[in-house]
mmCIF file of the protein (N, C-alpha, C, O) and its ligand, coordinates in Angstrom:
data_MODEL
# 
_entry.id   MODEL 
# 
loop_
_entity.id 
_entity.type 
_entity.pdbx_number_of_molecules 
1 polymer     1 
2 non-polymer 1 
# 
_entity_poly.entity_id                      1 
_entity_poly.type                           'polypeptide(L)' 
_entity_poly.nstd_linkage                   no 
_entity_poly.nstd_monomer                   no 
_entity_poly.pdbx_seq_one_letter_code       MKIKVCPVCLSPRIRRSSSFDGWLIPVTYVCEECGYRGPVYLEIEVDEEGG 
_entity_poly.pdbx_seq_one_letter_code_can   MKIKVCPVCLSPRIRRSSSFDGWLIPVTYVCEECGYRGPVYLEIEVDEEGG 
_entity_poly.pdbx_strand_id                 A 
# 
loop_
_entity_poly_seq.entity_id 
_entity_poly_seq.num 
_entity_poly_seq.mon_id 
_entity_poly_seq.hetero 
1 1  MET n 
1 2  LYS n 
1 3  ILE n 
1 4  LYS n 
1 5  VAL n 
1 6  CYS n 
1 7  PRO n 
1 8  VAL n 
1 9  CYS n 
1 10 LEU n 
1 11 SER n 
1 12 PRO n 
1 13 ARG n 
1 14 ILE n 
1 15 ARG n 
1 16 ARG n 
1 17 SER n 
1 18 SER n 
1 19 SER n 
1 20 PHE n 
1 21 ASP n 
1 22 GLY n 
1 23 TRP n 
1 24 LEU n 
1 25 ILE n 
1 26 PRO n 
1 27 VAL n 
1 28 THR n 
1 29 TYR n 
1 30 VAL n 
1 31 CYS n 
1 32 GLU n 
1 33 GLU n 
1 34 CYS n 
1 35 GLY n 
1 36 TYR n 
1 37 ARG n 
1 38 GLY n 
1 39 PRO n 
1 40 VAL n 
1 41 TYR n 
1 42 LEU n 
1 43 GLU n 
1 44 ILE n 
1 45 GLU n 
1 46 VAL n 
1 47 ASP n 
1 48 GLU n 
1 49 GLU n 
1 50 GLY n 
1 51 GLY n 
# 
loop_
_struct_asym.id 
_struct_asym.entity_id 
A 1 
B 2 
# 
loop_
_chem_comp.id 
_chem_comp.type 
_chem_comp.mon_nstd_flag 
ARG 'L-peptide linking' y 
ASP 'L-peptide linking' y 
CYS 'L-peptide linking' y 
GLU 'L-peptide linking' y 
GLY 'peptide linking'   y 
ILE 'L-peptide linking' y 
LEU 'L-peptide linking' y 
LYS 'L-peptide linking' y 
MET 'L-peptide linking' y 
PHE 'L-peptide linking' y 
PRO 'L-peptide linking' y 
SER 'L-peptide linking' y 
THR 'L-peptide linking' y 
TRP 'L-peptide linking' y 
TYR 'L-peptide linking' y 
VAL 'L-peptide linking' y 
ZN  non-polymer         . 
# 
_pdbx_entity_nonpoly.entity_id   2 
_pdbx_entity_nonpoly.name        ? 
_pdbx_entity_nonpoly.comp_id     ZN 
# 
_pdbx_nonpoly_scheme.asym_id         B 
_pdbx_nonpoly_scheme.entity_id       2 
_pdbx_nonpoly_scheme.mon_id          ZN 
_pdbx_nonpoly_scheme.ndb_seq_num     1 
_pdbx_nonpoly_scheme.pdb_seq_num     101 
_pdbx_nonpoly_scheme.auth_seq_num    101 
_pdbx_nonpoly_scheme.pdb_mon_id      ZN 
_pdbx_nonpoly_scheme.auth_mon_id     ZN 
_pdbx_nonpoly_scheme.pdb_strand_id   A 
_pdbx_nonpoly_scheme.pdb_ins_code    . 
# 
loop_
_atom_site.group_PDB 
_atom_site.id 
_atom_site.type_symbol 
_atom_site.label_atom_id 
_atom_site.label_alt_id 
_atom_site.label_comp_id 
_atom_site.label_asym_id 
_atom_site.label_entity_id 
_atom_site.label_seq_id 
_atom_site.pdbx_PDB_ins_code 
_atom_site.Cartn_x 
_atom_site.Cartn_y 
_atom_site.Cartn_z 
_atom_site.occupancy 
_atom_site.B_iso_or_equiv 
_atom_site.pdbx_formal_charge 
_atom_site.auth_seq_id 
_atom_site.auth_comp_id 
_atom_site.auth_asym_id 
_atom_site.auth_atom_id 
_atom_site.pdbx_PDB_model_num 
ATOM   1   N  N  . MET A 1 1  ? -5.454  13.663  -5.761  1.00 0.00 ? 1   MET A N  1 
ATOM   2   C  CA . MET A 1 1  ? -4.752  13.122  -4.603  1.00 0.00 ? 1   MET A CA 1 
ATOM   3   C  C  . MET A 1 1  ? -4.054  11.831  -4.994  1.00 0.00 ? 1   MET A C  1 
ATOM   4   O  O  . MET A 1 1  ? -4.366  11.226  -6.020  1.00 0.00 ? 1   MET A O  1 
ATOM   5   N  N  . LYS A 1 2  ? -3.096  11.412  -4.155  1.00 0.00 ? 2   LYS A N  1 
ATOM   6   C  CA . LYS A 1 2  ? -2.363  10.188  -4.448  1.00 0.00 ? 2   LYS A CA 1 
ATOM   7   C  C  . LYS A 1 2  ? -2.729  9.095   -3.453  1.00 0.00 ? 2   LYS A C  1 
ATOM   8   O  O  . LYS A 1 2  ? -2.934  9.349   -2.266  1.00 0.00 ? 2   LYS A O  1 
ATOM   9   N  N  . ILE A 1 3  ? -2.805  7.881   -3.967  1.00 0.00 ? 3   ILE A N  1 
ATOM   10  C  CA . ILE A 1 3  ? -3.083  6.746   -3.089  1.00 0.00 ? 3   ILE A CA 1 
ATOM   11  C  C  . ILE A 1 3  ? -2.014  5.682   -3.297  1.00 0.00 ? 3   ILE A C  1 
ATOM   12  O  O  . ILE A 1 3  ? -1.391  5.604   -4.356  1.00 0.00 ? 3   ILE A O  1 
ATOM   13  N  N  . LYS A 1 4  ? -1.816  4.876   -2.278  1.00 0.00 ? 4   LYS A N  1 
ATOM   14  C  CA . LYS A 1 4  ? -0.891  3.756   -2.380  1.00 0.00 ? 4   LYS A CA 1 
ATOM   15  C  C  . LYS A 1 4  ? -1.606  2.577   -3.021  1.00 0.00 ? 4   LYS A C  1 
ATOM   16  O  O  . LYS A 1 4  ? -2.748  2.266   -2.683  1.00 0.00 ? 4   LYS A O  1 
ATOM   17  N  N  . VAL A 1 5  ? -0.912  1.924   -3.957  1.00 0.00 ? 5   VAL A N  1 
ATOM   18  C  CA . VAL A 1 5  ? -1.463  0.730   -4.573  1.00 0.00 ? 5   VAL A CA 1 
ATOM   19  C  C  . VAL A 1 5  ? -0.410  -0.363  -4.624  1.00 0.00 ? 5   VAL A C  1 
ATOM   20  O  O  . VAL A 1 5  ? 0.791   -0.107  -4.538  1.00 0.00 ? 5   VAL A O  1 
ATOM   21  N  N  . CYS A 1 6  ? -0.898  -1.592  -4.768  1.00 0.00 ? 6   CYS A N  1 
ATOM   22  C  CA . CYS A 1 6  ? -0.019  -2.747  -4.880  1.00 0.00 ? 6   CYS A CA 1 
ATOM   23  C  C  . CYS A 1 6  ? 0.785   -2.673  -6.180  1.00 0.00 ? 6   CYS A C  1 
ATOM   24  O  O  . CYS A 1 6  ? 0.213   -2.393  -7.234  1.00 0.00 ? 6   CYS A O  1 
ATOM   25  N  N  . PRO A 1 7  ? 2.107   -2.920  -6.129  1.00 0.00 ? 7   PRO A N  1 
ATOM   26  C  CA . PRO A 1 7  ? 2.923   -2.872  -7.341  1.00 0.00 ? 7   PRO A CA 1 
ATOM   27  C  C  . PRO A 1 7  ? 2.701   -4.066  -8.254  1.00 0.00 ? 7   PRO A C  1 
ATOM   28  O  O  . PRO A 1 7  ? 3.144   -4.058  -9.403  1.00 0.00 ? 7   PRO A O  1 
ATOM   29  N  N  . VAL A 1 8  ? 2.017   -5.096  -7.756  1.00 0.00 ? 8   VAL A N  1 
ATOM   30  C  CA . VAL A 1 8  ? 1.790   -6.299  -8.547  1.00 0.00 ? 8   VAL A CA 1 
ATOM   31  C  C  . VAL A 1 8  ? 0.451   -6.234  -9.276  1.00 0.00 ? 8   VAL A C  1 
ATOM   32  O  O  . VAL A 1 8  ? 0.388   -6.416  -10.492 1.00 0.00 ? 8   VAL A O  1 
ATOM   33  N  N  . CYS A 1 9  ? -0.620  -5.970  -8.521  1.00 0.00 ? 9   CYS A N  1 
ATOM   34  C  CA . CYS A 1 9  ? -1.954  -6.029  -9.125  1.00 0.00 ? 9   CYS A CA 1 
ATOM   35  C  C  . CYS A 1 9  ? -2.633  -4.661  -9.153  1.00 0.00 ? 9   CYS A C  1 
ATOM   36  O  O  . CYS A 1 9  ? -3.767  -4.535  -9.614  1.00 0.00 ? 9   CYS A O  1 
ATOM   37  N  N  . LEU A 1 10 ? -1.938  -3.644  -8.660  1.00 0.00 ? 10  LEU A N  1 
ATOM   38  C  CA . LEU A 1 10 ? -2.434  -2.272  -8.675  1.00 0.00 ? 10  LEU A CA 1 
ATOM   39  C  C  . LEU A 1 10 ? -3.704  -2.082  -7.857  1.00 0.00 ? 10  LEU A C  1 
ATOM   40  O  O  . LEU A 1 10 ? -4.457  -1.134  -8.079  1.00 0.00 ? 10  LEU A O  1 
ATOM   41  N  N  . SER A 1 11 ? -3.937  -2.981  -6.918  1.00 0.00 ? 11  SER A N  1 
ATOM   42  C  CA . SER A 1 11 ? -5.086  -2.825  -6.034  1.00 0.00 ? 11  SER A CA 1 
ATOM   43  C  C  . SER A 1 11 ? -4.788  -1.775  -4.968  1.00 0.00 ? 11  SER A C  1 
ATOM   44  O  O  . SER A 1 11 ? -3.672  -1.700  -4.456  1.00 0.00 ? 11  SER A O  1 
ATOM   45  N  N  . PRO A 1 12 ? -5.786  -0.971  -4.640  1.00 0.00 ? 12  PRO A N  1 
ATOM   46  C  CA . PRO A 1 12 ? -5.602  0.000   -3.554  1.00 0.00 ? 12  PRO A CA 1 
ATOM   47  C  C  . PRO A 1 12 ? -5.718  -0.629  -2.178  1.00 0.00 ? 12  PRO A C  1 
ATOM   48  O  O  . PRO A 1 12 ? -5.549  0.048   -1.163  1.00 0.00 ? 12  PRO A O  1 
ATOM   49  N  N  . ARG A 1 13 ? -6.003  -1.920  -2.142  1.00 0.00 ? 13  ARG A N  1 
ATOM   50  C  CA . ARG A 1 13 ? -6.181  -2.598  -0.855  1.00 0.00 ? 13  ARG A CA 1 
ATOM   51  C  C  . ARG A 1 13 ? -4.837  -3.039  -0.303  1.00 0.00 ? 13  ARG A C  1 
ATOM   52  O  O  . ARG A 1 13 ? -4.648  -4.216  0.003   1.00 0.00 ? 13  ARG A O  1 
ATOM   53  N  N  . ILE A 1 14 ? -3.909  -2.112  -0.175  1.00 0.00 ? 14  ILE A N  1 
ATOM   54  C  CA . ILE A 1 14 ? -2.592  -2.422  0.374   1.00 0.00 ? 14  ILE A CA 1 
ATOM   55  C  C  . ILE A 1 14 ? -2.459  -1.709  1.710   1.00 0.00 ? 14  ILE A C  1 
ATOM   56  O  O  . ILE A 1 14 ? -2.863  -0.557  1.869   1.00 0.00 ? 14  ILE A O  1 
ATOM   57  N  N  . ARG A 1 15 ? -1.894  -2.412  2.645   1.00 0.00 ? 15  ARG A N  1 
ATOM   58  C  CA . ARG A 1 15 ? -1.766  -1.827  3.978   1.00 0.00 ? 15  ARG A CA 1 
ATOM   59  C  C  . ARG A 1 15 ? -0.440  -2.241  4.582   1.00 0.00 ? 15  ARG A C  1 
ATOM   60  O  O  . ARG A 1 15 ? 0.199   -3.191  4.129   1.00 0.00 ? 15  ARG A O  1 
ATOM   61  N  N  . ARG A 1 16 ? -0.033  -1.511  5.616   1.00 0.00 ? 16  ARG A N  1 
ATOM   62  C  CA . ARG A 1 16 ? 1.184   -1.866  6.330   1.00 0.00 ? 16  ARG A CA 1 
ATOM   63  C  C  . ARG A 1 16 ? 0.939   -3.115  7.145   1.00 0.00 ? 16  ARG A C  1 
ATOM   64  O  O  . ARG A 1 16 ? -0.129  -3.293  7.730   1.00 0.00 ? 16  ARG A O  1 
ATOM   65  N  N  . SER A 1 17 ? 1.953   -3.990  7.180   1.00 0.00 ? 17  SER A N  1 
ATOM   66  C  CA . SER A 1 17 ? 1.781   -5.277  7.841   1.00 0.00 ? 17  SER A CA 1 
ATOM   67  C  C  . SER A 1 17 ? 1.851   -5.145  9.349   1.00 0.00 ? 17  SER A C  1 
ATOM   68  O  O  . SER A 1 17 ? 1.457   -6.060  10.072  1.00 0.00 ? 17  SER A O  1 
ATOM   69  N  N  . SER A 1 18 ? 2.345   -4.025  9.827   1.00 0.00 ? 18  SER A N  1 
ATOM   70  C  CA . SER A 1 18 ? 2.513   -3.845  11.258  1.00 0.00 ? 18  SER A CA 1 
ATOM   71  C  C  . SER A 1 18 ? 1.873   -2.544  11.689  1.00 0.00 ? 18  SER A C  1 
ATOM   72  O  O  . SER A 1 18 ? 1.797   -1.585  10.921  1.00 0.00 ? 18  SER A O  1 
ATOM   73  N  N  . SER A 1 19 ? 1.418   -2.523  12.920  1.00 0.00 ? 19  SER A N  1 
ATOM   74  C  CA . SER A 1 19 ? 0.856   -1.284  13.441  1.00 0.00 ? 19  SER A CA 1 
ATOM   75  C  C  . SER A 1 19 ? 1.939   -0.405  14.041  1.00 0.00 ? 19  SER A C  1 
ATOM   76  O  O  . SER A 1 19 ? 1.683   0.731   14.440  1.00 0.00 ? 19  SER A O  1 
ATOM   77  N  N  . PHE A 1 20 ? 3.158   -0.942  14.102  1.00 0.00 ? 20  PHE A N  1 
ATOM   78  C  CA . PHE A 1 20 ? 4.268   -0.150  14.603  1.00 0.00 ? 20  PHE A CA 1 
ATOM   79  C  C  . PHE A 1 20 ? 4.769   0.797   13.517  1.00 0.00 ? 20  PHE A C  1 
ATOM   80  O  O  . PHE A 1 20 ? 4.418   0.656   12.345  1.00 0.00 ? 20  PHE A O  1 
ATOM   81  N  N  . ASP A 1 21 ? 5.573   1.741   13.910  1.00 0.00 ? 21  ASP A N  1 
ATOM   82  C  CA . ASP A 1 21 ? 6.014   2.754   12.974  1.00 0.00 ? 21  ASP A CA 1 
ATOM   83  C  C  . ASP A 1 21 ? 7.264   2.363   12.196  1.00 0.00 ? 21  ASP A C  1 
ATOM   84  O  O  . ASP A 1 21 ? 7.737   3.136   11.363  1.00 0.00 ? 21  ASP A O  1 
ATOM   85  N  N  . GLY A 1 22 ? 7.794   1.198   12.451  1.00 0.00 ? 22  GLY A N  1 
ATOM   86  C  CA . GLY A 1 22 ? 8.877   0.696   11.624  1.00 0.00 ? 22  GLY A CA 1 
ATOM   87  C  C  . GLY A 1 22 ? 10.245  1.230   11.980  1.00 0.00 ? 22  GLY A C  1 
ATOM   88  O  O  . GLY A 1 22 ? 11.110  1.336   11.110  1.00 0.00 ? 22  GLY A O  1 
ATOM   89  N  N  . TRP A 1 23 ? 10.462  1.564   13.228  1.00 0.00 ? 23  TRP A N  1 
ATOM   90  C  CA . TRP A 1 23 ? 11.797  2.041   13.594  1.00 0.00 ? 23  TRP A CA 1 
ATOM   91  C  C  . TRP A 1 23 ? 12.670  0.894   14.066  1.00 0.00 ? 23  TRP A C  1 
ATOM   92  O  O  . TRP A 1 23 ? 13.886  1.041   14.189  1.00 0.00 ? 23  TRP A O  1 
ATOM   93  N  N  . LEU A 1 24 ? 12.042  -0.265  14.334  1.00 0.00 ? 24  LEU A N  1 
ATOM   94  C  CA . LEU A 1 24 ? 12.825  -1.453  14.679  1.00 0.00 ? 24  LEU A CA 1 
ATOM   95  C  C  . LEU A 1 24 ? 12.937  -2.384  13.482  1.00 0.00 ? 24  LEU A C  1 
ATOM   96  O  O  . LEU A 1 24 ? 14.002  -2.941  13.219  1.00 0.00 ? 24  LEU A O  1 
ATOM   97  N  N  . ILE A 1 25 ? 11.850  -2.549  12.766  1.00 0.00 ? 25  ILE A N  1 
ATOM   98  C  CA . ILE A 1 25 ? 11.850  -3.419  11.599  1.00 0.00 ? 25  ILE A CA 1 
ATOM   99  C  C  . ILE A 1 25 ? 11.422  -2.609  10.388  1.00 0.00 ? 25  ILE A C  1 
ATOM   100 O  O  . ILE A 1 25 ? 10.651  -1.657  10.509  1.00 0.00 ? 25  ILE A O  1 
ATOM   101 N  N  . PRO A 1 26 ? 11.927  -2.990  9.216   1.00 0.00 ? 26  PRO A N  1 
ATOM   102 C  CA . PRO A 1 26 ? 11.517  -2.276  8.000   1.00 0.00 ? 26  PRO A CA 1 
ATOM   103 C  C  . PRO A 1 26 ? 10.013  -2.399  7.781   1.00 0.00 ? 26  PRO A C  1 
ATOM   104 O  O  . PRO A 1 26 ? 9.406   -3.425  8.090   1.00 0.00 ? 26  PRO A O  1 
ATOM   105 N  N  . VAL A 1 27 ? 9.438   -1.356  7.252   1.00 0.00 ? 27  VAL A N  1 
ATOM   106 C  CA . VAL A 1 27 ? 8.005   -1.369  6.981   1.00 0.00 ? 27  VAL A CA 1 
ATOM   107 C  C  . VAL A 1 27 ? 7.717   -2.305  5.808   1.00 0.00 ? 27  VAL A C  1 
ATOM   108 O  O  . VAL A 1 27 ? 8.335   -2.212  4.748   1.00 0.00 ? 27  VAL A O  1 
ATOM   109 N  N  . THR A 1 28 ? 6.777   -3.194  6.024   1.00 0.00 ? 28  THR A N  1 
ATOM   110 C  CA . THR A 1 28 ? 6.357   -4.096  4.963   1.00 0.00 ? 28  THR A CA 1 
ATOM   111 C  C  . THR A 1 28 ? 4.895   -3.827  4.630   1.00 0.00 ? 28  THR A C  1 
ATOM   112 O  O  . THR A 1 28 ? 4.063   -3.638  5.518   1.00 0.00 ? 28  THR A O  1 
ATOM   113 N  N  . TYR A 1 29 ? 4.606   -3.813  3.359   1.00 0.00 ? 29  TYR A N  1 
ATOM   114 C  CA . TYR A 1 29 ? 3.235   -3.614  2.922   1.00 0.00 ? 29  TYR A CA 1 
ATOM   115 C  C  . TYR A 1 29 ? 2.653   -4.938  2.448   1.00 0.00 ? 29  TYR A C  1 
ATOM   116 O  O  . TYR A 1 29 ? 3.338   -5.750  1.826   1.00 0.00 ? 29  TYR A O  1 
ATOM   117 N  N  . VAL A 1 30 ? 1.384   -5.136  2.752   1.00 0.00 ? 30  VAL A N  1 
ATOM   118 C  CA . VAL A 1 30 ? 0.699   -6.368  2.387   1.00 0.00 ? 30  VAL A CA 1 
ATOM   119 C  C  . VAL A 1 30 ? -0.505  -6.021  1.524   1.00 0.00 ? 30  VAL A C  1 
ATOM   120 O  O  . VAL A 1 30 ? -1.299  -5.146  1.868   1.00 0.00 ? 30  VAL A O  1 
ATOM   121 N  N  . CYS A 1 31 ? -0.630  -6.716  0.397   1.00 0.00 ? 31  CYS A N  1 
ATOM   122 C  CA . CYS A 1 31 ? -1.786  -6.532  -0.467  1.00 0.00 ? 31  CYS A CA 1 
ATOM   123 C  C  . CYS A 1 31 ? -2.846  -7.562  -0.110  1.00 0.00 ? 31  CYS A C  1 
ATOM   124 O  O  . CYS A 1 31 ? -2.594  -8.767  -0.128  1.00 0.00 ? 31  CYS A O  1 
ATOM   125 N  N  . GLU A 1 32 ? -4.026  -7.072  0.213   1.00 0.00 ? 32  GLU A N  1 
ATOM   126 C  CA . GLU A 1 32 ? -5.105  -7.984  0.573   1.00 0.00 ? 32  GLU A CA 1 
ATOM   127 C  C  . GLU A 1 32 ? -5.735  -8.621  -0.658  1.00 0.00 ? 32  GLU A C  1 
ATOM   128 O  O  . GLU A 1 32 ? -6.562  -9.525  -0.544  1.00 0.00 ? 32  GLU A O  1 
ATOM   129 N  N  . GLU A 1 33 ? -5.344  -8.149  -1.823  1.00 0.00 ? 33  GLU A N  1 
ATOM   130 C  CA . GLU A 1 33 ? -5.949  -8.638  -3.064  1.00 0.00 ? 33  GLU A CA 1 
ATOM   131 C  C  . GLU A 1 33 ? -5.191  -9.852  -3.598  1.00 0.00 ? 33  GLU A C  1 
ATOM   132 O  O  . GLU A 1 33 ? -5.796  -10.877 -3.913  1.00 0.00 ? 33  GLU A O  1 
ATOM   133 N  N  . CYS A 1 34 ? -3.851  -9.733  -3.701  1.00 0.00 ? 34  CYS A N  1 
ATOM   134 C  CA . CYS A 1 34 ? -3.073  -10.801 -4.328  1.00 0.00 ? 34  CYS A CA 1 
ATOM   135 C  C  . CYS A 1 34 ? -2.090  -11.447 -3.353  1.00 0.00 ? 34  CYS A C  1 
ATOM   136 O  O  . CYS A 1 34 ? -1.436  -12.431 -3.697  1.00 0.00 ? 34  CYS A O  1 
ATOM   137 N  N  . GLY A 1 35 ? -1.982  -10.902 -2.141  1.00 0.00 ? 35  GLY A N  1 
ATOM   138 C  CA . GLY A 1 35 ? -1.108  -11.507 -1.163  1.00 0.00 ? 35  GLY A CA 1 
ATOM   139 C  C  . GLY A 1 35 ? 0.331   -11.030 -1.229  1.00 0.00 ? 35  GLY A C  1 
ATOM   140 O  O  . GLY A 1 35 ? 1.196   -11.580 -0.548  1.00 0.00 ? 35  GLY A O  1 
ATOM   141 N  N  . TYR A 1 36 ? 0.599   -10.018 -2.037  1.00 0.00 ? 36  TYR A N  1 
ATOM   142 C  CA . TYR A 1 36 ? 1.948   -9.467  -2.127  1.00 0.00 ? 36  TYR A CA 1 
ATOM   143 C  C  . TYR A 1 36 ? 2.409   -8.946  -0.766  1.00 0.00 ? 36  TYR A C  1 
ATOM   144 O  O  . TYR A 1 36 ? 1.649   -8.309  -0.036  1.00 0.00 ? 36  TYR A O  1 
ATOM   145 N  N  . ARG A 1 37 ? 3.666   -9.230  -0.445  1.00 0.00 ? 37  ARG A N  1 
ATOM   146 C  CA . ARG A 1 37 ? 4.287   -8.659  0.751   1.00 0.00 ? 37  ARG A CA 1 
ATOM   147 C  C  . ARG A 1 37 ? 5.637   -8.101  0.366   1.00 0.00 ? 37  ARG A C  1 
ATOM   148 O  O  . ARG A 1 37 ? 6.435   -8.789  -0.271  1.00 0.00 ? 37  ARG A O  1 
ATOM   149 N  N  . GLY A 1 38 ? 5.906   -6.866  0.743   1.00 0.00 ? 38  GLY A N  1 
ATOM   150 C  CA . GLY A 1 38 ? 7.205   -6.297  0.436   1.00 0.00 ? 38  GLY A CA 1 
ATOM   151 C  C  . GLY A 1 38 ? 7.278   -4.851  0.859   1.00 0.00 ? 38  GLY A C  1 
ATOM   152 O  O  . GLY A 1 38 ? 6.279   -4.260  1.267   1.00 0.00 ? 38  GLY A O  1 
ATOM   153 N  N  . PRO A 1 39 ? 8.486   -4.274  0.757   1.00 0.00 ? 39  PRO A N  1 
ATOM   154 C  CA . PRO A 1 39 ? 8.691   -2.897  1.199   1.00 0.00 ? 39  PRO A CA 1 
ATOM   155 C  C  . PRO A 1 39 ? 8.263   -1.867  0.153   1.00 0.00 ? 39  PRO A C  1 
ATOM   156 O  O  . PRO A 1 39 ? 8.301   -0.666  0.416   1.00 0.00 ? 39  PRO A O  1 
ATOM   157 N  N  . VAL A 1 40 ? 7.862   -2.326  -1.015  1.00 0.00 ? 40  VAL A N  1 
ATOM   158 C  CA . VAL A 1 40 ? 7.608   -1.417  -2.123  1.00 0.00 ? 40  VAL A CA 1 
ATOM   159 C  C  . VAL A 1 40 ? 6.107   -1.268  -2.374  1.00 0.00 ? 40  VAL A C  1 
ATOM   160 O  O  . VAL A 1 40 ? 5.350   -2.238  -2.343  1.00 0.00 ? 40  VAL A O  1 
ATOM   161 N  N  . TYR A 1 41 ? 5.707   -0.028  -2.622  1.00 0.00 ? 41  TYR A N  1 
ATOM   162 C  CA . TYR A 1 41 ? 4.353   0.206   -3.096  1.00 0.00 ? 41  TYR A CA 1 
ATOM   163 C  C  . TYR A 1 41 ? 4.399   1.259   -4.186  1.00 0.00 ? 41  TYR A C  1 
ATOM   164 O  O  . TYR A 1 41 ? 5.411   1.938   -4.361  1.00 0.00 ? 41  TYR A O  1 
ATOM   165 N  N  . LEU A 1 42 ? 3.324   1.394   -4.906  1.00 0.00 ? 42  LEU A N  1 
ATOM   166 C  CA . LEU A 1 42 ? 3.232   2.434   -5.912  1.00 0.00 ? 42  LEU A CA 1 
ATOM   167 C  C  . LEU A 1 42 ? 2.278   3.515   -5.442  1.00 0.00 ? 42  LEU A C  1 
ATOM   168 O  O  . LEU A 1 42 ? 1.347   3.264   -4.676  1.00 0.00 ? 42  LEU A O  1 
ATOM   169 N  N  . GLU A 1 43 ? 2.535   4.734   -5.924  1.00 0.00 ? 43  GLU A N  1 
ATOM   170 C  CA . GLU A 1 43 ? 1.582   5.807   -5.674  1.00 0.00 ? 43  GLU A CA 1 
ATOM   171 C  C  . GLU A 1 43 ? 1.022   6.252   -7.015  1.00 0.00 ? 43  GLU A C  1 
ATOM   172 O  O  . GLU A 1 43 ? 1.771   6.523   -7.953  1.00 0.00 ? 43  GLU A O  1 
ATOM   173 N  N  . ILE A 1 44 ? -0.290  6.326   -7.097  1.00 0.00 ? 44  ILE A N  1 
ATOM   174 C  CA . ILE A 1 44 ? -0.920  6.785   -8.329  1.00 0.00 ? 44  ILE A CA 1 
ATOM   175 C  C  . ILE A 1 44 ? -1.792  7.989   -8.029  1.00 0.00 ? 44  ILE A C  1 
ATOM   176 O  O  . ILE A 1 44 ? -2.314  8.153   -6.926  1.00 0.00 ? 44  ILE A O  1 
ATOM   177 N  N  . GLU A 1 45 ? -1.929  8.808   -9.026  1.00 0.00 ? 45  GLU A N  1 
ATOM   178 C  CA . GLU A 1 45 ? -2.762  9.995   -8.901  1.00 0.00 ? 45  GLU A CA 1 
ATOM   179 C  C  . GLU A 1 45 ? -4.185  9.642   -9.304  1.00 0.00 ? 45  GLU A C  1 
ATOM   180 O  O  . GLU A 1 45 ? -4.421  9.082   -10.374 1.00 0.00 ? 45  GLU A O  1 
ATOM   181 N  N  . VAL A 1 46 ? -5.128  9.976   -8.433  1.00 0.00 ? 46  VAL A N  1 
ATOM   182 C  CA . VAL A 1 46 ? -6.527  9.689   -8.738  1.00 0.00 ? 46  VAL A CA 1 
ATOM   183 C  C  . VAL A 1 46 ? -7.362  10.944  -8.504  1.00 0.00 ? 46  VAL A C  1 
ATOM   184 O  O  . VAL A 1 46 ? -6.999  11.827  -7.728  1.00 0.00 ? 46  VAL A O  1 
ATOM   185 N  N  . ASP A 1 47 ? -8.469  10.988  -9.189  1.00 0.00 ? 47  ASP A N  1 
ATOM   186 C  CA . ASP A 1 47 ? -9.427  12.066  -8.957  1.00 0.00 ? 47  ASP A CA 1 
ATOM   187 C  C  . ASP A 1 47 ? -10.337 11.677  -7.809  1.00 0.00 ? 47  ASP A C  1 
ATOM   188 O  O  . ASP A 1 47 ? -10.857 10.563  -7.758  1.00 0.00 ? 47  ASP A O  1 
ATOM   189 N  N  . GLU A 1 48 ? -10.518 12.592  -6.910  1.00 0.00 ? 48  GLU A N  1 
ATOM   190 C  CA . GLU A 1 48 ? -11.369 12.327  -5.771  1.00 0.00 ? 48  GLU A CA 1 
ATOM   191 C  C  . GLU A 1 48 ? -12.834 12.316  -6.226  1.00 0.00 ? 48  GLU A C  1 
ATOM   192 O  O  . GLU A 1 48 ? -13.309 13.231  -6.898  1.00 0.00 ? 48  GLU A O  1 
ATOM   193 N  N  . GLU A 1 49 ? -13.521 11.251  -5.835  1.00 0.00 ? 49  GLU A N  1 
ATOM   194 C  CA . GLU A 1 49 ? -14.919 11.132  -6.246  1.00 0.00 ? 49  GLU A CA 1 
ATOM   195 C  C  . GLU A 1 49 ? -15.831 11.890  -5.289  1.00 0.00 ? 49  GLU A C  1 
ATOM   196 O  O  . GLU A 1 49 ? -15.573 11.970  -4.088  1.00 0.00 ? 49  GLU A O  1 
ATOM   197 N  N  . GLY A 1 50 ? -16.882 12.431  -5.838  1.00 0.00 ? 50  GLY A N  1 
ATOM   198 C  CA . GLY A 1 50 ? -17.837 13.112  -4.991  1.00 0.00 ? 50  GLY A CA 1 
ATOM   199 C  C  . GLY A 1 50 ? -17.266 14.379  -4.394  1.00 0.00 ? 50  GLY A C  1 
ATOM   200 O  O  . GLY A 1 50 ? -17.061 15.370  -5.095  1.00 0.00 ? 50  GLY A O  1 
ATOM   201 N  N  . GLY A 1 51 ? -17.012 14.345  -3.100  1.00 0.00 ? 51  GLY A N  1 
ATOM   202 C  CA . GLY A 1 51 ? -16.431 15.519  -2.515  1.00 0.00 ? 51  GLY A CA 1 
ATOM   203 C  C  . GLY A 1 51 ? -16.771 15.668  -1.094  1.00 0.00 ? 51  GLY A C  1 
ATOM   204 O  O  . GLY A 1 51 ? -16.345 16.630  -0.455  1.00 0.00 ? 51  GLY A O  1 
HETATM 205 ZN ZN . ZN  B 2 .  ? -1.747  -7.032  -5.092  1.00 0.00 2 101 ZN  A ZN 1 
# 
């Protein structure tokens, strides 16, 4: 499966800065790890643990 990660520190603790769907303002992602804010995120492929 793929998960979103921070493009700066590669932390998976990245979330959308707004609870809105972004039809009025561009979607911004915020990294809770390094404080990155921006419209860009990375997607990486990971193996699902357990099951
Ligand atoms: Zn980060």
